[in-house]
C-alpha positions in Angstrom: -89.4 137.9 27.3 -87.6 137.9 24.0 -84.4 135.1 23.6 -81.7 137.7 24.2 -83.1 138.7 27.4 -84.0 135.5 28.0 -80.1 134.5 27.4 -78.6 137.5 29.0 -80.5 136.8 32.2 -79.3 133.3 32.6 -76.3 134.3 31.7 -75.8 136.7 34.4 -77.3 133.8 36.9 -75.2 131.7 35.7 -71.3 134.4 37.0 -73.3 135.0 40.0 -73.5 131.2 41.4 -69.7 130.2 40.0 -68.6 134.1 41.4 -69.8 132.7 44.5 -69.2 129.6 44.8 -65.4 131.1 43.6 -65.3 134.1 47.4 -66.9 130.3 49.6 -63.8 128.3 47.9 -60.9 130.9 48.2 -63.2 132.3 52.2 -62.8 128.5 52.7 -59.3 128.1 51.8 -58.0 131.2 53.9 -59.9 130.3 56.7 -58.1 126.2 56.8 -55.1 128.2 56.3 -55.3 130.4 59.2 -56.6 127.4 61.5 -53.5 125.6 60.6 -50.8 129.0 61.1 -52.9 128.4 65.5 -52.3 125.1 65.3 -49.2 125.2 64.8 -48.1 128.1 67.2 -49.6 125.3 69.8 -48.8 122.2 68.9 -46.7 120.2 70.8 -42.8 119.2 69.6 -44.6 114.7 68.9 -41.6 113.0 70.5 -38.6 111.1 68.0 -39.2 107.8 68.2 -36.6 105.3 68.7 -36.1 103.0 64.7 -37.1 99.5 65.5 -34.2 97.3 64.4 -36.3 93.6 62.7 -35.3 90.9 65.2 -33.4 87.6 63.5 -35.3 85.9 61.3 -34.6 82.0 62.7 -36.7 83.5 66.1 -39.2 85.3 64.0 -39.0 88.1 67.6 -39.8 85.1 69.6 -36.6 84.7 72.9 -38.6 83.6 75.1 -38.3 79.7 75.8 -41.9 79.1 77.8 -44.1 81.2 75.4 -42.4 79.4 72.4 -43.1 76.4 74.7 -47.1 77.8 74.6 -47.0 77.9 71.4 -45.9 74.0 70.8 -47.9 72.9 73.3 -50.7 75.0 71.6 -50.7 74.2 68.1 -49.6 69.8 68.3 -53.4 70.2 70.9 -54.8 72.3 67.9 -53.5 69.9 65.1 -54.9 66.8 67.5 -58.2 67.7 68.4 -58.0 68.1 64.1 -57.0 64.8 63.6 -59.3 63.0 65.4 
């Protein structure tokens, strides 16, 4: 086998392989677009959520006095146990 024949055979294999990969990727894109259109047809509209309004900085978003008392007691107990 001459070098020219080997190069031509290698070139044919390269073109064939790259063509197969290209066709596979095109087919994959078309299938994914079809699935996306199919899913969009049956998908329900997502409910619109009310935007969250930030609370004032002073209380950190906590307005329950019992919760504030419980957190304060837990912090005090933790600090007391760390000092002992």
